[in-house]
TIVEX-988484 format. One record per atom (N, C-alpha, C, CB): chain; atom name; x, y, z. Coordinates in nm, 3 decimals. Each point is the difference from the previous one (the first is absolute). Glycine has a CB too. Layout:
! TIVEX-988484
<rec chain="A" name="CA" u="X" v="Y" w="Z"/>
...
! end
This chain:
! TIVEX-988484
<rec chain="A" name="N" u="1.602" v="0.556" w="-0.625"/>
<rec chain="A" name="CA" u="0.012" v="-0.143" w="-0.016"/>
<rec chain="A" name="C" u="-0.053" v="-0.070" w="0.125"/>
<rec chain="A" name="CB" u="0.199" v="0.031" w="-0.152"/>
<rec chain="A" name="N" u="-0.283" v="-0.128" w="0.132"/>
<rec chain="A" name="CA" u="-0.058" v="-0.076" w="0.110"/>
<rec chain="A" name="C" u="0.095" v="-0.111" w="0.042"/>
<rec chain="A" name="CB" u="-0.231" v="0.053" w="-0.082"/>
<rec chain="A" name="N" u="0.257" v="-0.061" w="0.210"/>
<rec chain="A" name="CA" u="0.089" v="-0.106" w="0.048"/>
<rec chain="A" name="C" u="-0.068" v="-0.089" w="0.103"/>
<rec chain="A" name="CB" u="0.192" v="0.149" w="-0.043"/>
<rec chain="A" name="N" u="-0.318" v="-0.122" w="0.077"/>
<rec chain="A" name="CA" u="-0.071" v="-0.083" w="0.097"/>
<rec chain="A" name="C" u="-0.057" v="-0.121" w="-0.071"/>
<rec chain="A" name="CB" u="-0.054" v="0.201" w="0.141"/>
<rec chain="A" name="N" u="0.062" v="-0.313" w="-0.075"/>
<rec chain="A" name="CA" u="-0.055" v="-0.122" w="-0.054"/>
<rec chain="A" name="C" u="-0.082" v="-0.072" w="0.105"/>
<rec chain="A" name="CB" u="0.193" v="-0.019" w="-0.157"/>
<rec chain="A" name="N" u="-0.261" v="-0.086" w="0.115"/>
<rec chain="A" name="CA" u="-0.084" v="-0.079" w="0.090"/>
<rec chain="A" name="C" u="0.028" v="-0.148" w="-0.020"/>
<rec chain="A" name="CB" u="-0.177" v="0.179" w="-0.002"/>
<rec chain="A" name="N" u="0.145" v="-0.256" w="0.104"/>
<rec chain="A" name="CA" u="0.014" v="-0.146" w="-0.007"/>
<rec chain="A" name="C" u="-0.083" v="-0.062" w="0.112"/>
<rec chain="A" name="CB" u="0.233" v="0.019" w="-0.101"/>
<rec chain="A" name="N" u="-0.243" v="-0.150" w="0.098"/>
<rec chain="A" name="CA" u="-0.074" v="-0.070" w="0.106"/>
<rec chain="A" name="C" u="0.078" v="0.005" w="0.131"/>
<rec chain="A" name="CB" u="-0.107" v="-0.151" w="-0.172"/>
<rec chain="A" name="N" u="0.046" v="0.100" w="0.276"/>
<rec chain="A" name="CA" u="0.058" v="0.008" w="0.133"/>
<rec chain="A" name="C" u="0.090" v="-0.119" w="0.031"/>
<rec chain="A" name="CB" u="-0.200" v="0.129" w="0.073"/>
<rec chain="A" name="N" u="0.294" v="-0.106" w="0.017"/>
<rec chain="A" name="CA" u="0.081" v="-0.106" w="0.060"/>
<rec chain="A" name="C" u="0.041" v="0.050" w="0.138"/>
<rec chain="A" name="CB" u="0.086" v="-0.085" w="-0.226"/>
<rec chain="A" name="N" u="-0.124" v="0.010" w="0.328"/>
<rec chain="A" name="CA" u="0.033" v="0.037" w="0.137"/>
<rec chain="A" name="C" u="0.068" v="-0.119" w="0.068"/>
<rec chain="A" name="CB" u="-0.194" v="0.163" w="0.012"/>
<rec chain="A" name="N" u="0.323" v="-0.154" w="0.014"/>
<rec chain="A" name="CA" u="0.069" v="-0.110" w="0.068"/>
<rec chain="A" name="C" u="-0.070" v="-0.034" w="0.131"/>
<rec chain="A" name="CB" u="0.217" v="0.070" w="-0.106"/>
<rec chain="A" name="N" u="-0.238" v="-0.198" w="0.128"/>
<rec chain="A" name="CA" u="-0.065" v="-0.044" w="0.123"/>
<rec chain="A" name="C" u="-0.151" v="-0.016" w="-0.012"/>
<rec chain="A" name="CB" u="0.181" v="0.112" w="0.121"/>
<rec chain="A" name="N" u="-0.241" v="-0.059" w="-0.227"/>
<rec chain="A" name="CA" u="-0.144" v="-0.014" w="-0.022"/>
<rec chain="A" name="C" u="-0.024" v="-0.125" w="-0.084"/>
<rec chain="A" name="CB" u="-0.037" v="0.253" w="0.015"/>
<rec chain="A" name="N" u="-0.074" v="-0.321" w="0.011"/>
<rec chain="A" name="CA" u="-0.036" v="-0.114" w="-0.084"/>
<rec chain="A" name="C" u="-0.055" v="0.052" w="-0.132"/>
<rec chain="A" name="CB" u="-0.049" v="-0.144" w="0.203"/>
<rec chain="A" name="N" u="0.044" v="0.054" w="-0.301"/>
<rec chain="A" name="CA" u="-0.056" v="0.036" w="-0.130"/>
<rec chain="A" name="C" u="-0.145" v="0.045" w="0.016"/>
<rec chain="A" name="CB" u="0.154" v="-0.164" w="-0.115"/>
<rec chain="A" name="N" u="-0.228" v="0.096" w="0.203"/>
<rec chain="A" name="CA" u="-0.141" v="0.034" w="0.025"/>
<rec chain="A" name="C" u="-0.012" v="0.140" w="0.061"/>
<rec chain="A" name="CB" u="-0.052" v="-0.244" w="0.032"/>
<rec chain="A" name="N" u="0.140" v="0.278" w="0.060"/>
<rec chain="A" name="CA" u="-0.003" v="0.133" w="0.062"/>
<rec chain="A" name="C" u="0.029" v="0.109" w="-0.103"/>
<rec chain="A" name="CB" u="0.073" v="-0.101" w="0.218"/>
<rec chain="A" name="N" u="0.025" v="0.077" w="-0.305"/>
<rec chain="A" name="CA" u="0.034" v="0.098" w="-0.104"/>
<rec chain="A" name="C" u="-0.116" v="0.015" w="-0.097"/>
<rec chain="A" name="CB" u="0.245" v="-0.059" w="0.020"/>
<rec chain="A" name="N" u="-0.307" v="-0.052" w="-0.060"/>
<rec chain="A" name="CA" u="-0.114" v="0.007" w="-0.091"/>
<rec chain="A" name="C" u="-0.117" v="0.075" w="0.063"/>
<rec chain="A" name="CB" u="0.074" v="-0.215" w="-0.104"/>
<rec chain="A" name="N" u="-0.094" v="0.198" w="0.233"/>
<rec chain="A" name="CA" u="-0.107" v="0.071" w="0.070"/>
<rec chain="A" name="C" u="0.025" v="0.151" w="0.000"/>
<rec chain="A" name="CB" u="-0.038" v="-0.202" w="0.145"/>
<rec chain="A" name="N" u="0.162" v="0.242" w="-0.121"/>
<rec chain="A" name="CA" u="0.035" v="0.142" w="-0.003"/>
<rec chain="A" name="C" u="-0.019" v="0.059" w="-0.140"/>
<rec chain="A" name="CB" u="0.165" v="-0.038" w="0.186"/>
<rec chain="A" name="N" u="-0.123" v="-0.037" w="-0.287"/>
<rec chain="A" name="CA" u="-0.015" v="0.049" w="-0.138"/>
<rec chain="A" name="C" u="-0.147" v="0.011" w="-0.037"/>
<rec chain="A" name="CB" u="0.220" v="-0.105" w="-0.062"/>
<rec chain="A" name="N" u="-0.303" v="0.010" w="0.106"/>
<rec chain="A" name="CA" u="-0.144" v="0.005" w="-0.030"/>
<rec chain="A" name="C" u="-0.063" v="0.122" w="0.066"/>
<rec chain="A" name="CB" u="-0.008" v="-0.251" w="-0.018"/>
<rec chain="A" name="N" u="0.046" v="0.278" w="0.142"/>
<rec chain="A" name="CA" u="-0.052" v="0.118" w="0.071"/>
<rec chain="A" name="C" u="0.038" v="0.128" w="-0.074"/>
<rec chain="A" name="CB" u="0.015" v="-0.124" w="0.220"/>
<rec chain="A" name="N" u="0.113" v="0.134" w="-0.257"/>
<rec chain="A" name="CA" u="0.047" v="0.122" w="-0.068"/>
<rec chain="A" name="C" u="-0.057" v="0.012" w="-0.140"/>
<rec chain="A" name="CB" u="0.208" v="-0.011" w="0.135"/>
<rec chain="A" name="N" u="-0.223" v="-0.101" w="-0.205"/>
<rec chain="A" name="CA" u="-0.059" v="0.004" w="-0.134"/>
<rec chain="A" name="C" u="-0.142" v="0.056" w="0.007"/>
<rec chain="A" name="CB" u="0.141" v="-0.199" w="-0.070"/>
<rec chain="A" name="N" u="-0.218" v="0.157" w="0.169"/>
<rec chain="A" name="CA" u="-0.136" v="0.052" w="0.019"/>
<rec chain="A" name="C" u="0.005" v="0.151" w="0.027"/>
<rec chain="A" name="CB" u="-0.076" v="-0.225" w="0.091"/>
<rec chain="A" name="N" u="0.168" v="0.268" w="-0.007"/>
<rec chain="A" name="CA" u="0.015" v="0.143" w="0.031"/>
<rec chain="A" name="C" u="0.031" v="0.079" w="-0.128"/>
<rec chain="A" name="CB" u="0.083" v="-0.057" w="0.233"/>
<rec chain="A" name="N" u="0.013" v="0.010" w="-0.312"/>
<rec chain="A" name="CA" u="0.038" v="0.071" w="-0.123"/>
<rec chain="A" name="C" u="-0.113" v="-0.002" w="-0.102"/>
<rec chain="A" name="CB" u="0.240" v="-0.060" w="0.042"/>
<rec chain="A" name="N" u="-0.313" v="-0.049" w="-0.049"/>
<rec chain="A" name="CA" u="-0.115" v="-0.009" w="-0.091"/>
<rec chain="A" name="C" u="-0.104" v="0.106" w="0.038"/>
<rec chain="A" name="CB" u="0.041" v="-0.248" w="-0.034"/>
<rec chain="A" name="N" u="-0.066" v="0.264" w="0.163"/>
<rec chain="A" name="CA" u="-0.094" v="0.102" w="0.048"/>
<rec chain="A" name="C" u="0.048" v="0.141" w="-0.032"/>
<rec chain="A" name="CB" u="-0.068" v="-0.154" w="0.183"/>
<rec chain="A" name="N" u="0.198" v="0.174" w="-0.200"/>
<rec chain="A" name="CA" u="0.056" v="0.131" w="-0.032"/>
<rec chain="A" name="C" u="0.003" v="0.027" w="-0.151"/>
<rec chain="A" name="CB" u="0.137" v="-0.016" w="0.207"/>
<rec chain="A" name="N" u="-0.181" v="-0.082" w="-0.288"/>
<rec chain="A" name="CA" u="-0.014" v="0.024" w="-0.142"/>
<rec chain="A" name="C" u="0.102" v="-0.068" w="-0.090"/>
<rec chain="A" name="CB" u="-0.096" v="0.210" w="0.066"/>
<rec chain="A" name="N" u="0.185" v="-0.290" w="-0.009"/>
<rec chain="A" name="CA" u="0.095" v="-0.071" w="-0.084"/>
<rec chain="A" name="C" u="-0.071" v="-0.115" w="-0.071"/>
<rec chain="A" name="CB" u="0.191" v="0.062" w="0.155"/>
<rec chain="A" name="N" u="-0.161" v="-0.082" w="-0.281"/>
<rec chain="A" name="CA" u="-0.068" v="-0.101" w="-0.080"/>
<rec chain="A" name="C" u="0.049" v="-0.141" w="0.036"/>
<rec chain="A" name="CB" u="-0.029" v="0.167" w="-0.185"/>
<rec chain="A" name="N" u="-0.055" v="-0.266" w="0.153"/>
<rec chain="A" name="CA" u="0.039" v="-0.139" w="0.021"/>
<rec chain="A" name="C" u="0.127" v="-0.033" w="-0.079"/>
<rec chain="A" name="CB" u="-0.240" v="-0.061" w="0.038"/>
<rec chain="A" name="N" u="0.249" v="0.114" w="-0.159"/>
<rec chain="A" name="CA" u="0.118" v="-0.027" w="-0.084"/>
<rec chain="A" name="C" u="0.127" v="0.054" w="0.066"/>
<rec chain="A" name="CB" u="-0.146" v="0.010" w="-0.206"/>
<rec chain="A" name="N" u="0.141" v="0.112" w="0.258"/>
<rec chain="A" name="CA" u="0.115" v="0.061" w="0.067"/>
<rec chain="A" name="C" u="0.038" v="-0.082" w="0.123"/>
<rec chain="A" name="CB" u="-0.069" v="0.229" w="-0.084"/>
<rec chain="A" name="N" u="-0.031" v="-0.264" w="0.166"/>
<rec chain="A" name="CA" u="0.027" v="-0.075" w="0.123"/>
<rec chain="A" name="C" u="0.051" v="-0.140" w="-0.030"/>
<rec chain="A" name="CB" u="-0.177" v="0.132" w="0.114"/>
<rec chain="A" name="N" u="0.125" v="-0.194" w="-0.217"/>
<rec chain="A" name="CA" u="0.047" v="-0.132" w="-0.040"/>
<rec chain="A" name="C" u="0.149" v="0.004" w="-0.033"/>
<rec chain="A" name="CB" u="-0.228" v="-0.056" w="-0.088"/>
<rec chain="A" name="N" u="0.266" v="0.154" w="0.010"/>
<rec chain="A" name="CA" u="0.142" v="0.014" w="-0.037"/>
<rec chain="A" name="C" u="0.086" v="0.030" w="0.123"/>
<rec chain="A" name="CB" u="-0.068" v="0.082" w="-0.228"/>
<rec chain="A" name="N" u="0.021" v="0.008" w="0.313"/>
<rec chain="A" name="CA" u="0.077" v="0.038" w="0.119"/>
<rec chain="A" name="C" u="0.019" v="-0.118" w="0.095"/>
<rec chain="A" name="CB" u="-0.089" v="0.232" w="-0.022"/>
<rec chain="A" name="N" u="-0.018" v="-0.304" w="0.052"/>
<rec chain="A" name="CA" u="0.006" v="-0.107" w="0.098"/>
<rec chain="A" name="C" u="0.053" v="-0.132" w="-0.057"/>
<rec chain="A" name="CB" u="-0.188" v="0.110" w="0.115"/>
<rec chain="A" name="N" u="0.206" v="-0.117" w="-0.247"/>
<rec chain="A" name="CA" u="0.059" v="-0.120" w="-0.058"/>
<rec chain="A" name="C" u="0.143" v="0.021" w="-0.048"/>
<rec chain="A" name="CB" u="-0.228" v="-0.069" w="-0.067"/>
<rec chain="A" name="N" u="0.282" v="0.186" w="0.092"/>
<rec chain="A" name="CA" u="0.143" v="0.022" w="-0.026"/>
<rec chain="A" name="C" u="0.074" v="-0.055" w="0.122"/>
<rec chain="A" name="CB" u="-0.041" v="0.209" w="-0.147"/>
<rec chain="A" name="N" u="0.134" v="-0.299" w="0.124"/>
<rec chain="A" name="CA" u="0.071" v="-0.066" w="0.111"/>
<rec chain="A" name="C" u="0.063" v="0.102" w="0.094"/>
<rec chain="A" name="CB" u="0.044" v="-0.196" w="-0.149"/>
<rec chain="A" name="N" u="-0.036" v="0.160" w="0.276"/>
<rec chain="A" name="CA" u="0.056" v="0.090" w="0.102"/>
<rec chain="A" name="C" u="0.146" v="0.035" w="-0.028"/>
<rec chain="A" name="CB" u="-0.158" v="-0.099" w="0.165"/>
<rec chain="A" name="N" u="0.228" v="0.013" w="-0.237"/>
<rec chain="A" name="CA" u="0.139" v="0.029" w="-0.032"/>
<rec chain="A" name="C" u="0.016" v="0.062" w="-0.139"/>
<rec chain="A" name="CB" u="0.068" v="-0.189" w="0.149"/>
<rec chain="A" name="N" u="-0.179" v="0.235" w="-0.206"/>
<rec chain="A" name="CA" u="-0.002" v="0.065" w="-0.130"/>
<rec chain="A" name="C" u="-0.065" v="0.138" w="0.019"/>
<rec chain="A" name="CB" u="-0.012" v="-0.224" w="-0.128"/>
<rec chain="A" name="N" u="-0.005" v="0.299" w="0.021"/>
<rec chain="A" name="CA" u="-0.061" v="0.132" w="0.010"/>
<rec chain="A" name="C" u="-0.074" v="0.030" w="-0.129"/>
<rec chain="A" name="CB" u="0.180" v="0.079" w="0.159"/>
<rec chain="A" name="N" u="-0.302" v="-0.027" w="-0.147"/>
<rec chain="A" name="CA" u="-0.077" v="0.049" w="-0.114"/>
<rec chain="A" name="C" u="-0.005" v="0.151" w="0.011"/>
<rec chain="A" name="CB" u="-0.140" v="-0.214" w="-0.017"/>
<rec chain="A" name="N" u="0.174" v="0.282" w="-0.091"/>
<rec chain="A" name="CA" u="-0.001" v="0.146" w="-0.005"/>
<rec chain="A" name="C" u="-0.116" v="0.046" w="-0.089"/>
<rec chain="A" name="CB" u="0.252" v="0.010" w="0.035"/>
<rec chain="A" name="N" u="-0.367" v="0.020" w="0.027"/>
<rec chain="A" name="CA" u="-0.113" v="0.047" w="-0.081"/>
<rec chain="A" name="C" u="0.032" v="0.133" w="-0.066"/>
<rec chain="A" name="CB" u="-0.158" v="-0.120" w="0.152"/>
<rec chain="A" name="N" u="0.095" v="0.142" w="-0.266"/>
<rec chain="A" name="CA" u="0.021" v="0.126" w="-0.072"/>
<rec chain="A" name="C" u="-0.075" v="0.113" w="0.072"/>
<rec chain="A" name="CB" u="0.028" v="-0.125" w="-0.219"/>
<rec chain="A" name="N" u="0.007" v="0.246" w="0.186"/>
<rec chain="A" name="CA" u="-0.072" v="0.117" w="0.054"/>
<rec chain="A" name="C" u="-0.148" v="-0.011" w="-0.036"/>
<rec chain="A" name="CB" u="0.208" v="0.144" w="-0.018"/>
<rec chain="A" name="N" u="-0.238" v="-0.184" w="-0.106"/>
<rec chain="A" name="CA" u="-0.140" v="-0.012" w="-0.044"/>
<rec chain="A" name="C" u="-0.073" v="-0.104" w="0.084"/>
<rec chain="A" name="CB" u="0.066" v="0.065" w="-0.233"/>
<rec chain="A" name="N" u="-0.002" v="-0.178" w="0.264"/>
<rec chain="A" name="CA" u="-0.064" v="-0.102" w="0.084"/>
<rec chain="A" name="C" u="-0.025" v="0.051" w="0.141"/>
<rec chain="A" name="CB" u="0.113" v="-0.178" w="-0.136"/>
<rec chain="A" name="N" u="-0.019" v="0.254" w="0.189"/>
<rec chain="A" name="CA" u="-0.016" v="0.056" w="0.135"/>
<rec chain="A" name="C" u="-0.113" v="0.102" w="0.005"/>
<rec chain="A" name="CB" u="0.243" v="-0.037" w="0.041"/>
<rec chain="A" name="N" u="-0.253" v="0.120" w="-0.143"/>
<rec chain="A" name="CA" u="-0.106" v="0.100" w="-0.006"/>
<rec chain="A" name="C" u="-0.136" v="-0.067" w="-0.018"/>
<rec chain="A" name="CB" u="0.161" v="0.168" w="-0.096"/>
<rec chain="A" name="N" u="-0.170" v="-0.261" w="0.002"/>
<rec chain="A" name="CA" u="-0.125" v="-0.069" w="-0.028"/>
<rec chain="A" name="C" u="-0.053" v="-0.072" w="0.125"/>
<rec chain="A" name="CB" u="0.072" v="-0.029" w="-0.239"/>
<rec chain="A" name="N" u="0.017" v="-0.018" w="0.323"/>
<rec chain="A" name="CA" u="-0.039" v="-0.075" w="0.119"/>
<rec chain="A" name="C" u="-0.003" v="0.084" w="0.127"/>
<rec chain="A" name="CB" u="0.096" v="-0.199" w="-0.108"/>
<rec chain="A" name="N" u="-0.090" v="0.330" w="0.095"/>
<rec chain="A" name="CA" u="-0.010" v="0.092" w="0.113"/>
<rec chain="A" name="C" u="0.113" v="-0.014" w="0.102"/>
<rec chain="A" name="CB" u="-0.243" v="-0.006" w="-0.032"/>
<rec chain="A" name="N" u="0.355" v="-0.047" w="-0.011"/>
<rec chain="A" name="CA" u="0.117" v="-0.006" w="0.087"/>
<rec chain="A" name="C" u="0.062" v="0.140" w="0.005"/>
<rec chain="A" name="CB" u="0.042" v="-0.247" w="-0.056"/>
<rec chain="A" name="N" u="-0.039" v="0.312" w="-0.060"/>
<rec chain="A" name="CA" u="0.045" v="0.139" w="-0.011"/>
<rec chain="A" name="C" u="-0.122" v="0.084" w="-0.034"/>
<rec chain="A" name="CB" u="0.236" v="-0.067" w="-0.075"/>
<rec chain="A" name="N" u="-0.263" v="0.168" w="0.155"/>
<rec chain="A" name="CA" u="-0.114" v="0.087" w="-0.028"/>
<rec chain="A" name="C" u="0.044" v="0.139" w="-0.042"/>
<rec chain="A" name="CB" u="-0.134" v="-0.130" w="0.163"/>
<rec chain="A" name="N" u="0.254" v="0.172" w="-0.122"/>
<rec chain="A" name="CA" u="0.051" v="0.132" w="-0.033"/>
<rec chain="A" name="C" u="0.150" v="-0.008" w="-0.027"/>
<rec chain="A" name="CB" u="-0.180" v="0.109" w="0.141"/>
<rec chain="A" name="N" u="0.229" v="-0.010" w="-0.212"/>
<rec chain="A" name="CA" u="0.142" v="0.013" w="-0.028"/>
<rec chain="A" name="C" u="0.042" v="0.144" w="0.027"/>
<rec chain="A" name="CB" u="-0.009" v="-0.184" w="-0.174"/>
<rec chain="A" name="N" u="0.137" v="0.201" w="0.198"/>
<rec chain="A" name="CA" u="0.055" v="0.134" w="0.016"/>
<rec chain="A" name="C" u="0.076" v="0.034" w="-0.127"/>
<rec chain="A" name="CB" u="0.017" v="-0.024" w="0.253"/>
<rec chain="A" name="N" u="-0.057" v="0.133" w="-0.317"/>
<rec chain="A" name="CA" u="0.066" v="0.049" w="-0.121"/>
<rec chain="A" name="C" u="0.030" v="0.147" w="0.018"/>
<rec chain="A" name="CB" u="-0.117" v="-0.170" w="-0.144"/>
<rec chain="A" name="N" u="0.241" v="0.205" w="0.127"/>
<rec chain="A" name="CA" u="0.043" v="0.139" w="0.015"/>
<rec chain="A" name="C" u="-0.046" v="0.058" w="0.133"/>
<rec chain="A" name="CB" u="-0.006" v="0.027" w="-0.248"/>
<rec chain="A" name="N" u="0.012" v="-0.110" w="0.354"/>
<rec chain="A" name="CA" u="-0.038" v="0.046" w="0.133"/>
<rec chain="A" name="C" u="-0.148" v="0.008" w="0.026"/>
<rec chain="A" name="CB" u="0.207" v="0.123" w="-0.003"/>
<rec chain="A" name="N" u="-0.290" v="-0.166" w="-0.093"/>
<rec chain="A" name="CA" u="-0.145" v="0.005" w="0.016"/>
<rec chain="A" name="C" u="-0.060" v="-0.140" w="0.005"/>
<rec chain="A" name="CB" u="-0.005" v="0.222" w="-0.118"/>
<rec chain="A" name="N" u="-0.091" v="-0.242" w="0.206"/>
<rec chain="A" name="CA" u="-0.070" v="-0.127" w="0.011"/>
<rec chain="A" name="C" u="-0.111" v="-0.005" w="-0.104"/>
<rec chain="A" name="CB" u="0.054" v="-0.015" w="0.247"/>
<rec chain="A" name="N" u="-0.049" v="-0.086" w="-0.334"/>
<rec chain="A" name="CA" u="-0.101" v="-0.013" w="-0.104"/>
<rec chain="A" name="C" u="-0.058" v="-0.141" w="0.003"/>
<rec chain="A" name="CB" u="0.117" v="0.173" w="-0.143"/>
<rec chain="A" name="N" u="-0.237" v="-0.186" w="0.097"/>
<rec chain="A" name="CA" u="-0.066" v="-0.131" w="-0.007"/>
<rec chain="A" name="C" u="0.073" v="-0.086" w="-0.101"/>
<rec chain="A" name="CB" u="-0.224" v="0.099" w="0.063"/>
<rec chain="A" name="N" u="0.257" v="-0.221" w="-0.026"/>
<rec chain="A" name="CA" u="0.067" v="-0.092" w="-0.091"/>
<rec chain="A" name="C" u="-0.096" v="-0.044" w="-0.112"/>
<rec chain="A" name="CB" u="0.149" v="-0.079" w="0.189"/>
<rec chain="A" name="N" u="-0.277" v="0.080" w="-0.164"/>
<rec chain="A" name="CA" u="-0.098" v="-0.043" w="-0.101"/>
<rec chain="A" name="C" u="0.002" v="0.091" w="-0.123"/>
<rec chain="A" name="CB" u="-0.144" v="-0.091" w="0.185"/>
<rec chain="A" name="N" u="0.189" v="0.215" w="-0.169"/>
<rec chain="A" name="CA" u="0.003" v="0.093" w="-0.112"/>
<rec chain="A" name="C" u="0.103" v="-0.042" w="-0.106"/>
<rec chain="A" name="CB" u="-0.072" v="0.183" w="0.155"/>
<rec chain="A" name="N" u="0.167" v="-0.268" w="-0.119"/>
<rec chain="A" name="CA" u="0.100" v="-0.047" w="-0.095"/>
<rec chain="A" name="C" u="-0.058" v="-0.095" w="-0.100"/>
<rec chain="A" name="CB" u="0.172" v="0.028" w="0.173"/>
<rec chain="A" name="N" u="-0.280" v="-0.099" w="-0.134"/>
<rec chain="A" name="CA" u="-0.050" v="-0.107" w="-0.086"/>
<rec chain="A" name="C" u="-0.143" v="0.022" w="-0.038"/>
<rec chain="A" name="CB" u="0.157" v="-0.154" w="0.104"/>
! end
């Protein structure tokens, strides 16, 4: 069962502009790593006091998960789909 979730940023003491700048920098980084615009849009538009729990399929499709451990063996997550 997946229990990790994602949401936008909130840093006490930072201005809204500073937080948006950090999110833009990180969004670019994640985009370069293969995460889709749709995935990033959902992640960065989920309120900081809320949580979005992407499905295993969404994580695999977006290269967040590349491998899984099954019965003590490391296997490619792409083989599931």
